[in-house]
N, C-alpha and C positions, 0 to 999 in steps of 0.2 A: 642566431641574429648577428647582427654587424653590429659591434656596440663599442663607442667610445667612451672611454674614463678621462674624467678632468680631475688631475688633483695637482696643489701647489709643489707637494715635494712625492719622489716614488725611489725605490730601492735604487742606490745604496745608501741615500739620505734618509735621515732618520732623527725626527724627533719627539714624539710620542706615539701615541696607540694608533693614530688618524692613517699613517703612513702604514702601519702593520694592516691594517684592517680593510684598505682598500688592496693592498697586495693581493692577499689574501681570497677577497672578492673576486679580484681581476681573474687570479691563476684557477680558482673555482669554475668559475665559468668557461675559460679555455679549455678545462678538463671535460666541460657538459657539451664542448663539438664548437660552442660559439666562436665566431674571429673577435677579437679583442685589440682592442689598442689603447695604451695609456696616454695621455699628452701630460706631461710636467715641465718642471723646470730646471734648468742648470744652467753649471755658472760657467761650461763655455761659451765662446763667443762664436759659436758654429751650432747649428740644430743637430742634434744627433739621432740615429735611430739605431736600437737593438732588440735582440731578442731575449727574453730570460722565461724560463718554465713556461712557454708556449704563447707569451703574453709580447706583443708589438710595443715597443716603449720608445717615443719621441721624446726628444730634452728639447725644449725650446729655450734659447737665453732670454734672462729676464729682459724686458726692455723698460729700465728703470733707471735712478740714479744711481745705486750700489746694490749691492746682494743682500737680499734681505735678513739674511743670518749675520750682516755686519755688524758686532757690539758695539763698535767706537764712533758710529755715526751721531750728529751733532743732532739737538733737538730741530735746530732748521730744516737739516736736511732728513729728518724722519718724516716731518710735518710735508714738506715739498712730495716725497716718497709717496705720503698715504693721500696726498691731494691726486697724484697723478694716477694713483689704484685707485680710486673712484669711478674711472672709466676709463681702461689702458686701451688707446686707439691702436697703438702700434702691436700690443699681441693679437687683438684680434685679427689684423690684417696678418699677420705671421700665422695665424690658425687657418684663415681661411686660404691665402695662397699655397700653404702647404696642402690642405685637404681638399684643392679645386677639384680633382678628378673623383674624388671619393664621396660615397653617399652611405650614412651611417644608420640603422633604423631608430636605434634611439642615442643620444648623448648624457652620459651622466656625470654629472659634475657633483665634486666634495668640496675640500678646501680649495678656495679662490684667489685667496693672496697672491697678488701678483699677478694673474690674469685678468682678476676683476670679473665683473658681470658682464663687460663688452660682450664675453664668449657666447651669452645667452640671445644676443643681437643677431650674432652670426647662425645660430642655429634657430632662430625664430624666420633667417630671412629663407633659409633653405629649407621650412616647413618640416624641421626636425625637432621631433619630441624630447622634452629635456626631463630627466628625472634630476632633483638635486638633494642633496644628504647632507644636513647641517651638521657637522661636528664639532664647531665652536662657535664663537660669536662674530664672527667676521661680517657678517652684513649688518651689524646692529651698531659696531663701534669698530676705529681703527685699531684699539687694545683688543684683539682677539678672544682674550679672555676675561673680561671684564671685570680686571682686578688691578689697582694701582694704589701704592702707599697704603697699603696692609687693610684695604676695603676692598669691597665691591663697589663696580661702577652701575649708576642707573644708565639704559640704555635711551632713555627719554632727555640727558643732558645735553647740554648745547653742543658740543664737540659731537655726538650720538648724531645728533638729529641733522648738522650740518655734512657730516662725511656720509650719511647712510641713508639721504634721502633719494637719490638715483638709484641705487641699488633697492630700493625699496621698490620703486614704479616698476623696475625690471623684472622684478621679483613675479611680476605678473605674466611674464610670458613661460613659466613652469609652470609644466602639467602633472607632476606628481612632487609632493614635498616630502621627504621624508627625514625625519630627527631619530636620533639614536636614545633617546629619553623623551619621556611624556616632559619633563620639564625644557627641553630644549625648544620640543614644541609648541609649546604652551606660552612661552617668550616672543618666539617669532610672531607666533598669530596674534596675539596680543599688543604687538606693536603693528599690527597691520599688513603683515607681510603674505605673499602667495594665496590670493584672494581667489586666483582662478583654479587653485589646484588640489587633485586629489591628496589626501591626508592619510599618512602612515608612519607609525613608531616600527622601526627595526633595530633591534638591541644587535652592538657588533656581538661576533661570534668568536670562539675560541678556538686553536687546532687542538684535536682530543687528544686526552690524555689516558694511555690505553691502560695503567696501574693504579691501585687506589693505594692513598698514604692519609690512613686515618685513624693512625696510631699519633702519641706525643712524641715531637721529636728526642727527647731525652728522657731515661727512664728514672732521675733524681728528680729531686722536688723544685726544682728552677725552673720558671718559664720562659721560653722565649719568645721576644716579641719580635717583628720585623715590619721594616720601612724598606717600600721599594719605589723608586722613582725619583725623578729630579729631585734634588736637593734645594732647595729653595723656599723662600717665606710665604708663597701661595699655597704652596702643599703643605703648610701647617707645621713644618720641621718643630720649629722655635716650640712653638704652643707642645707638642710631643714630647724634645729634650725638658721643657719645663717642666711639665707633670709627672713625667716618669722619675725625675730626678728625685721625687719627693715621696718616692717608696725606698722601702728598705731593699737597696740593688745587690744585696747579696741572695735574696732569693731570685732576682730573674735576671735576664740577659738581654739588652735591646739590639739588634743587628741593622743598619743603616746601611742599604746598598742603592746606589746611584749617585749617579755626578752633578757638579754643578760648578760655579766659580770656586776656584782654587782659594782664593783669600776668604771667603766666605766658609766655605767649610774647614778651612785652617781655623776660623775664629770661634768654629761651633765645638771642634775637638778640644781647643785650648781652654773653652770655658766648662767643659764638662768633661775634662780629663781624669777624675777620680770616681766616676761614675761607670757601671758596668755597662759599658757602649763598646760597640765596634764598628768604625767607619770601613765598611770593604769598599767601597766604589763601584763599578761598573760589574755585573755579574751574571752570570748565565741563571735564569730563571727556574730552570728544571733543577740545578742543582742548590739552588738558595733555598724555595718554598718548602721542600723536604724538610730542610734544617732549622723550622720554626715551628711554633704552636698557633700563634694566630699572627694574621697580618693587623696592618695598624694603616689606615686610611684617614688621616687628619684636616682632611684639603679645607683652605680657608675660603677659596675659590668656587664658584658652582661647577664644579665639574659637568663636563655634558653628560657622562654615563660613570667612569671609573672601570675600564677594562682591567685592571689588575684585581681589581675585587673578584672576578668570575676567574680570573686565573690561578687566584687563591682557593676559589672552591674546590677548582679542578683537581688540587694535590689535596682535598679535603682539610682545608685549612680555615676557620671561620676566620671572620671579618672584625673588625673594630672600628667604625667609620663615622666620620663627620655627618649630619644631617642635611649637607647643601649637594645642589643640583641633583642631578641625576643619580649620586649615589644611594640617597635614601630607600629609590624605586627598588634596587638589588639586594639590600640586605632588609632581611627580616629579623626584626631585632626579637631576641631571645630563640632563634632556630637559626638561623645560619651566620650569627652573630650578633655584636651589639652598636645601635647608634647613639652617639652624643653630640649636644649641642654644642659648637666651639665658643658661642660667645658666653656659656654660661661658665664661669669660675670655678674651678674643682670635678666639673660632671665627667671630664676624661679621665682625670687620676682615679675616682670614685667607681669608673668602670675597670679600670687596671687592676685597682685593688681587689676589688671583688671577683674577678675570674679565679686569684688565687685559693678562693673559698671554696669554688667548685669541686665536686668529686672528679675522678676519672670518667666514671659512666656518664656525666653531664656530657664534658668535652666529646666523647666519643658521639654523642647524638650529635652534637651540634656540627660536628666533622662527617657524620655521615648523611646529615640533610644537606650541609655544603655541597659535599661531593655528587648527591640527585639534582641538589636545583642546577650545577655546572652543566649538567647533559640537555638544558633545555637551550643551552647556546651553542647548539651545534652548527657549524658551519653550513652543512645540508641544509638546514632548517635558514638560516641566514640568504643562501644563495636563492631557495624556494621562493621565499616574498618578494626578492628582487627581481626577480624573473617574471613572477605575477605582475608587479608593479609595470615593470618594463612594455609589457605586453596590453595591459590596460590603457598606459600613455600613447601606444602607437594607436590603438584603436580609437581614442577618443581624439 
C-alpha cells in the first residue's frame, strides 16, 4: 500500500508518546514493504524532504503566527493561533500542492494540531479514505490535554464548543476512527464525533524487550519507587511527593526521571530536600526501569493511555497508577499493579505504605504478571490491526 501518515511532530521532535508511537508504526509498515510517507511540521521556512529508516518524511513549515512550542506567547497570540487552527486553509493548500501528482491508498491522520482538520477535506476531495487515530483531545478543545488550573476541563464548556464545532462536522469525512484506549473512544463518540466511521480501539505498542527483569532492584530492605515522565502538575508530581514524604523514607527511595520547567523543578527540590528523593532529569529508560521496584503514574489529567505503564511492564516492574483516563484500562489491580483515586486524600499513601508489607513472593508474582501482560502489546500485533483497518477503509 501507498500510505500517508500525518502527525504534528516526528523525529527528531519529541514531546511525548505520540511521536514515538507514530514513528514505530511508520517504520514497521515500511519494513513490511509498504510505501510510507510522513507529513509533519518543521520550524524551517522551507518544505523539507528526508528519508529515515525507510520512511519518507516531509516537513511542512507551520502556517500560523508562531511555532506552537513557543512558551512565551501571550494569551492573545494563543487565542489567535487556535482560531486559525480551527481550519488552516494555508496548510491544506501546502499539502495539496506538494502531493498534487501523488495518490495514496489511505491517509492516516494522528495529532493534527497545526495542520487542522482541513487535511480531511483535501482527502475527501481526492476520494482518499481516512483513518484517524485520536492520541489526545485536540478535536474536543484547544487545550489538547483537557487539563488546566489543576483540574480537568469538560469538552462541552463554551470554549470547547466554539473551537471544536467545525472539527466535529469534518470528522464525518473519516472512514475509520481509531482510539488508543476505550476512554478516548467513548469521550469522542459521546460528544458526537465520527458518526460515519468504523470504530476500533488499538492500544499503542512498545518495542520488544528481549530479557526479563522480574527481580527486585536491590537485595536490601529498601523499596525503590520510580516516576518517569514530564515533571509537571498534570502528571501528579506534587501529589506523589506530598504522599511519599509521609512515609518513613529511610525505608524507601523515590527516583524522579524527566524534564520540566527549570524553576518548577528547583522549587520541588528545595521543598523536599530532606526526603530520600533523587531528581535525575532526562534518563535512558533502558537504564532507569531495571533500577526500580515499582513505577508510579500519578496523573491528574485523563491520560489517553499511558504508554509508560506498558514499558514498565516490559521490564517486569509493577505499576502504581491513578484511575484516570486510559490508565485504569491497562493496570489490573492487585495483579499487574495497584490503582488509586487521586481525588481521595491518602489513598496513594496507603498504596505506597502497603507494598512494603508484601512478601517478596508476592512481588515476584506481580512482576511476572506485568511481564506477561506486556507481551500483548507487541508492535506486530498493532501493525496487523492497522493494516486490517486500512484495508477495510479502502474497501468501504
